[in-house]
C-alpha positions as CSV (number, residue, x, y, z in Angstrom):
1,X,67.9,13.5,206.5
2,X,66.6,12.0,203.2
3,X,62.9,12.3,202.4
4,X,61.0,9.1,202.4
5,X,59.7,8.3,198.9
6,X,58.2,4.8,199.5
7,X,56.9,2.4,202.2
8,X,55.4,-1.0,202.2
9,X,51.8,-1.8,203.3
10,X,50.6,-5.3,204.1
11,X,47.5,-5.6,201.9
12,X,45.2,-8.6,202.1
13,X,42.0,-8.9,200.0
14,X,40.1,-11.5,198.0
15,X,40.1,-11.3,194.2
16,X,36.8,-12.1,192.5
17,X,37.4,-13.5,189.1
18,X,34.0,-12.6,187.5
19,X,33.1,-14.4,184.3
20,X,29.6,-13.1,183.9
21,X,29.9,-10.6,181.1
22,X,26.2,-9.5,180.9
23,X,25.2,-6.0,181.8
24,X,23.6,-6.1,185.2
25,X,24.1,-2.4,186.2
26,X,23.1,-0.2,183.3
27,X,23.9,3.0,185.2
28,X,27.4,1.7,186.1
29,X,28.0,0.7,182.5
30,X,26.9,4.2,181.5
31,X,29.5,5.7,183.8
32,X,32.1,3.5,182.2
33,X,31.0,4.8,178.7
34,X,31.4,8.4,179.9
35,X,34.9,7.5,181.3
36,X,36.0,6.1,177.9
37,X,34.6,9.2,176.1
38,X,36.3,11.7,178.4
39,X,39.8,10.4,178.5
40,X,42.6,13.0,178.0
41,X,46.3,12.9,177.4
42,X,48.7,14.8,179.7
43,X,51.4,15.0,177.0
44,X,49.1,16.3,174.3
45,X,46.2,18.1,175.9
46,X,48.1,20.3,178.3
47,X,50.1,23.2,176.8
48,X,53.4,22.7,178.7
49,X,55.0,25.5,176.8
50,X,53.1,28.0,179.0
51,X,55.5,29.7,181.5
52,X,54.7,29.8,185.2
53,X,55.5,33.1,186.8
54,X,56.7,32.0,190.3
55,X,57.2,35.7,191.3
56,X,53.4,36.1,190.9
57,X,52.7,32.9,192.8
58,X,50.6,29.8,192.1
59,X,47.7,29.9,194.5
60,X,45.9,33.2,195.3
61,X,47.5,34.7,198.4
62,X,44.1,34.6,200.2
63,X,44.2,30.8,200.2
64,X,47.4,30.7,202.3
65,X,47.0,30.0,206.0
66,X,47.6,33.2,207.9
67,X,46.9,35.5,205.0
68,X,45.9,39.0,206.4
69,X,47.2,38.2,209.9
70,X,49.9,40.1,211.7
71,X,52.3,37.4,210.9
72,X,51.6,37.8,207.1
73,X,51.6,41.6,207.2
74,X,55.0,41.9,208.8
75,X,56.6,39.8,206.1
76,X,58.4,41.6,203.3
77,X,57.0,41.1,199.8
78,X,59.8,38.8,198.8
79,X,59.1,36.4,201.7
80,X,55.4,36.6,201.0
81,X,56.2,35.4,197.4
82,X,58.4,32.6,198.7
83,X,55.7,31.5,201.1
84,X,53.1,31.5,198.3
85,X,55.3,29.1,196.3
86,X,56.2,26.8,199.3
87,X,52.6,26.7,200.5
88,X,51.3,26.0,197.0
89,X,53.8,23.2,196.5
90,X,53.0,21.7,199.9
91,X,49.3,21.6,199.1
92,X,50.0,20.2,195.6
93,X,52.3,17.6,197.1
94,X,49.4,16.3,199.3
95,X,47.2,16.2,196.2
96,X,49.9,14.4,194.3
97,X,50.4,11.8,197.0
98,X,46.6,11.3,197.3
99,X,46.3,10.7,193.5
100,X,49.0,8.1,193.7
101,X,47.2,6.4,196.7
102,X,44.0,6.5,194.8
103,X,45.6,4.8,191.8
104,X,46.8,2.0,194.0
105,X,43.4,1.7,195.8
106,X,41.5,1.6,192.5
107,X,43.8,-1.1,191.2
108,X,42.8,-3.2,194.2
109,X,39.1,-2.4,193.6
110,X,39.3,-3.9,190.1
111,X,40.0,-7.2,191.8
112,X,37.5,-6.8,194.6
113,X,34.2,-5.3,193.3
114,X,31.5,-7.9,192.6
115,X,30.4,-7.1,189.1
116,X,32.1,-6.7,185.7
117,X,30.2,-3.4,185.3
118,X,32.0,-2.1,188.3
119,X,35.3,-3.7,187.4
120,X,35.2,-2.1,183.9
121,X,34.6,1.4,185.5
122,X,37.3,0.9,188.1
123,X,39.8,0.0,185.4
124,X,39.2,3.5,183.9
125,X,39.6,5.2,187.3
126,X,43.0,3.5,187.6
127,X,44.0,5.3,184.4
128,X,42.4,8.6,185.6
129,X,44.4,8.5,188.8
130,X,47.6,7.7,187.0
131,X,47.0,10.6,184.7
132,X,46.4,13.0,187.7
133,X,49.6,11.7,189.3
134,X,51.4,12.3,186.0
135,X,50.1,15.8,185.4
136,X,50.8,17.0,189.0
137,X,54.2,15.5,189.2
138,X,55.2,16.9,185.8
139,X,53.9,20.4,186.8
140,X,55.9,20.3,190.0
141,X,59.1,19.0,188.3
142,X,59.0,21.4,185.3
143,X,57.3,24.5,186.8
144,X,58.0,24.4,190.5
145,X,61.7,23.4,190.3
146,X,61.0,19.9,191.8
147,X,59.5,21.1,195.1
148,X,57.7,18.0,196.4
149,X,56.9,17.8,200.2
150,X,56.5,14.6,202.1
151,X,53.1,13.0,202.6
152,X,51.3,14.5,205.6
153,X,50.7,12.3,208.6
154,X,46.9,12.3,208.2
155,X,47.0,11.4,204.6
156,X,49.5,8.5,205.2
157,X,47.3,7.1,208.0
158,X,44.2,7.2,205.7
159,X,45.8,5.6,202.7
160,X,47.7,3.0,204.8
161,X,44.3,1.9,206.2
162,X,42.5,2.0,202.8
163,X,45.2,0.0,201.0
164,X,45.4,-2.6,203.8
165,X,41.6,-2.9,204.0
166,X,40.0,-6.2,202.8
167,X,36.5,-4.9,202.2
168,X,35.8,-3.1,198.9
169,X,32.9,-1.1,200.2
170,X,35.1,0.4,203.0
171,X,37.7,1.4,200.4
172,X,34.9,3.0,198.3
173,X,33.6,5.0,201.3
174,X,37.0,6.3,202.2
175,X,38.2,7.0,198.7
176,X,35.2,7.9,196.4
177,X,32.8,9.1,199.0
178,X,35.1,11.1,201.3
179,X,38.6,11.8,199.7
180,X,37.3,12.4,196.2
181,X,34.6,14.9,197.5
182,X,37.4,16.8,199.2
183,X,39.5,16.8,196.0
184,X,36.5,18.0,193.9
185,X,36.0,21.0,196.2
186,X,39.7,21.9,196.3
187,X,40.3,21.6,192.5
188,X,37.2,23.6,191.8
189,X,38.5,26.3,194.1
190,X,41.9,26.3,192.4
191,X,40.2,26.4,189.0
192,X,38.5,29.6,190.0
193,X,41.3,31.3,192.0
194,X,44.7,30.0,191.1
195,X,47.0,32.8,189.9
196,X,48.8,30.5,187.5
197,X,46.7,29.9,184.3
198,X,48.3,26.5,183.7
199,X,47.3,25.3,187.2
200,X,43.7,26.6,186.4
201,X,43.7,24.5,183.3
202,X,45.1,21.4,185.0
203,X,42.5,21.8,187.8
204,X,39.6,21.9,185.3
205,X,40.9,18.8,183.6
206,X,41.1,16.9,186.8
207,X,37.6,18.1,187.8
208,X,36.2,16.5,184.6
209,X,37.3,13.1,186.0
210,X,36.6,13.5,189.7
211,X,32.8,13.8,189.4
212,X,32.7,10.4,187.8
213,X,34.6,8.9,190.7
214,X,32.1,10.2,193.2
215,X,29.4,8.8,191.0
216,X,30.9,5.3,191.4
217,X,30.2,5.4,195.2
218,X,26.6,6.6,194.7
219,X,25.9,3.8,192.3
220,X,27.8,0.9,194.0
221,X,27.2,1.3,197.7
222,X,23.4,1.5,198.5
223,X,22.6,-2.2,198.1
224,X,25.7,-3.4,199.8
225,X,25.4,-1.1,202.8
226,X,21.7,-2.1,203.2
227,X,22.8,-5.7,203.5
228,X,25.4,-5.2,206.3
229,X,25.0,-6.6,209.7
230,X,24.6,-4.1,212.6
231,X,28.3,-4.7,213.6
232,X,29.5,-4.2,210.0
233,X,27.5,-1.0,209.7
234,X,28.9,0.3,212.9
235,X,32.4,-0.3,211.5
236,X,31.6,1.6,208.4
237,X,30.0,4.5,210.4
238,X,33.1,4.8,212.6
239,X,35.5,4.6,209.7
240,X,33.5,7.3,207.8
241,X,33.9,9.7,210.8
242,X,37.6,8.9,211.0
243,X,38.1,9.4,207.3
244,X,36.4,12.8,207.5
245,X,38.5,13.8,210.4
246,X,41.8,12.8,208.7
247,X,40.8,14.7,205.5
248,X,39.4,17.8,207.2
249,X,41.8,18.3,210.1
250,X,45.5,18.3,210.8
251,X,46.5,19.3,207.3
252,X,48.7,22.2,208.3
253,X,51.7,23.1,206.1
254,X,54.2,23.6,208.9
255,X,57.1,22.6,206.6
256,X,56.3,25.4,204.1
257,X,56.4,28.1,206.8
258,X,59.7,26.6,208.2
259,X,61.2,26.6,204.7
260,X,60.9,30.4,204.4
261,X,62.2,31.1,207.9
262,X,59.0,31.8,209.8
263,X,59.6,31.4,213.6
264,X,58.0,28.7,215.6
265,X,56.0,31.2,217.6
266,X,54.7,32.9,214.5
267,X,53.8,29.5,213.0
268,X,51.8,28.7,216.2
269,X,50.1,32.0,215.9
270,X,49.1,31.2,212.3
271,X,47.6,27.9,213.4
272,X,45.7,29.7,216.1
273,X,44.2,32.4,213.9
274,X,43.7,30.6,210.6
275,X,40.0,29.8,211.3
276,X,39.2,33.5,212.1
277,X,41.2,34.6,209.1
278,X,39.3,32.3,206.8
279,X,36.0,33.9,208.0
280,X,37.0,37.6,207.8
281,X,39.5,38.1,204.9
282,X,37.2,39.6,202.3
283,X,37.0,38.1,198.8
284,X,39.0,35.0,199.4
285,X,37.0,34.2,202.5
286,X,34.2,33.8,200.1
287,X,36.1,31.1,198.1
288,X,37.1,29.3,201.2
289,X,33.5,29.3,202.5
290,X,32.1,28.2,199.2
291,X,34.7,25.4,199.2
292,X,33.5,24.2,202.6
293,X,29.9,24.6,201.8
294,X,30.1,22.7,198.6
295,X,32.2,20.0,200.1
296,X,30.1,19.5,203.2
297,X,26.9,19.6,201.2
298,X,28.2,17.0,198.8
299,X,29.5,14.7,201.5
300,X,26.2,14.9,203.4
301,X,24.2,14.5,200.2
302,X,26.2,11.4,199.0
303,X,26.0,9.8,202.5
304,X,22.2,10.1,202.3
305,X,22.1,8.7,198.8
306,X,24.0,5.6,199.7
307,X,22.2,5.0,203.0
308,X,25.0,6.0,205.3
309,X,23.4,8.9,207.1
310,X,22.4,7.0,210.2
311,X,21.9,8.6,213.6
312,X,25.4,7.4,214.5
313,X,26.9,9.0,211.4
314,X,24.9,12.2,212.0
315,X,26.2,12.5,215.5
316,X,29.8,11.8,214.3
317,X,29.5,14.6,211.7
318,X,28.2,17.0,214.3
319,X,31.3,16.4,216.4
320,X,33.4,17.4,213.3
321,X,31.5,20.6,212.9
322,X,29.4,19.4,209.9
323,X,25.7,19.8,210.0
324,X,24.1,16.6,208.8
325,X,21.0,18.6,207.7
326,X,23.0,21.0,205.6
327,X,21.0,22.0,202.5
328,X,23.7,24.0,200.6
329,X,22.6,27.5,201.6
330,X,24.9,27.6,204.7
331,X,27.7,25.6,206.2
332,X,29.7,25.7,209.3
333,X,33.2,27.2,209.1
334,X,34.4,25.8,212.4
335,X,37.3,23.8,211.0
336,X,39.5,24.8,208.0
337,X,40.4,22.2,205.5
């Protein structure tokens, strides 16, 4: 069966042709200046001559679902190596598809956002997301022998909704407030733990862009959210919870396990035990827990900054296992990313 490489989405939104060129949002214009200053070139600023040792693996073994379990321990070393590659490529595939979706969503936001200060910045984010898509796709084509997995169901649902959505602030909540925060946490973890030095370099480069993208939501959303009607605010609150659910749950790389011949019963066992394994597997449990703590803390902090941490939002987060009062010193580990 051929792998789906494209699909159409019915997108309807209003384009605001803004012809007021004065600076109305100095902080947003400052973010634009930083974006111009910090551009980098995938072709020139990444050393593509670096070899990737696939026998060593791309991600640290401890980041693989099921690491340290009975299922993992009974695999021979060759199969463990193969699983590392397939798992890493599955995860990188989802990041790749997400960067492509972000590029499309940001291109829409250039049309939709109300000020030229925001339009200028969003034009730079389109370039950023194109660059991230370029660097990940080139890495996978040249270093991973073209292994690209299909888009996960949850990711497709999220981006289909975002790209079809006609309200710029809903796109911004889903993309810059939720999805980008997840990406920041994951790329930071890869920058610290990836076994491939080239992937560490790429992750650090992408991180240099992602923090600006989160900053856009913090600067652009507060006044707009404060002006919403109760019905509109309820819509945003419910979408926020659904976006968090789609990003944090259901992202299980079944295809990677199937590719190396893991049995259905063993795959089910990995799904069952991965939460416990993430808590108890030594050094890499630390990185996983730090990833969740930082991500949850940042999500909660940004929601508070933009005025989205309402009682309804707080209750929705609790249902997802996220403490709305998290202060960065501790975080729930109830649900793996």
